[in-house]
C-alpha positions as CSV (number, residue, x, y, z in Angstrom):
1,M,-0.2,-8.1,-108.1
2,T,-0.2,-6.5,-104.7
3,T,-2.7,-3.8,-103.9
4,T,-2.9,-1.7,-100.7
5,A,-5.9,0.1,-99.4
6,N,-5.8,3.9,-99.4
7,T,-6.3,5.2,-95.9
8,P,-8.6,8.3,-95.9
9,P,-7.0,11.5,-94.8
10,V,-7.9,13.0,-91.4
11,A,-8.9,16.7,-91.0
12,A,-9.5,18.5,-87.8
13,I,-10.8,22.0,-87.1
14,G,-11.5,23.8,-83.9
15,D,-14.5,25.9,-83.1
16,Q,-14.5,29.3,-84.9
17,S,-16.8,32.2,-84.7
18,L,-17.4,35.0,-87.3
19,H,-19.6,38.0,-87.2
20,V,-22.3,38.5,-89.8
21,N,-20.7,39.5,-93.2
22,Q,-17.2,38.8,-91.8
23,W,-14.9,36.9,-94.2
24,A,-12.1,34.5,-93.2
25,K,-9.8,32.0,-94.9
26,P,-10.3,28.6,-93.2
27,Q,-6.8,27.3,-94.2
28,S,-5.3,28.5,-90.9
29,W,-8.0,26.7,-88.9
30,L,-7.4,23.3,-90.5
31,S,-5.0,20.5,-89.5
32,T,-4.7,17.7,-92.0
33,T,-2.8,14.4,-92.2
34,D,-2.6,11.5,-94.6
35,A,-1.1,8.1,-93.7
36,E,0.4,7.7,-97.2
37,G,1.6,11.2,-97.4
38,D,-0.8,12.1,-100.2
39,A,-1.4,15.8,-100.8
40,I,-4.8,17.1,-99.6
41,T,-6.2,18.6,-102.8
42,N,-9.9,19.2,-102.0
43,Y,-11.9,20.4,-99.0
44,Q,-15.7,20.2,-98.7
45,F,-17.7,22.5,-96.5
46,W,-21.5,22.5,-96.0
47,V,-23.9,24.5,-93.9
48,G,-25.2,22.3,-91.1
49,G,-27.4,24.8,-89.2
50,T,-30.6,26.6,-89.8
51,G,-31.5,30.3,-89.7
52,A,-29.8,33.4,-91.0
53,T,-27.3,33.6,-88.1
54,G,-27.2,30.1,-86.8
55,S,-25.2,28.2,-89.5
56,Y,-22.6,25.6,-88.7
57,F,-19.9,24.3,-91.1
């Protein structure tokens, strides 16, 4: 039985700025690739900053 390792996908995103209460769809900001050609089916975002107006994703 031959098994191969699954290479994790690579995602890249440039710096983006939004005003308070401004909405945006991040799909256009993202660039993704997968070495095996697997579809990217999930994205995970989290807040990495502190304060009401100083959040980072």
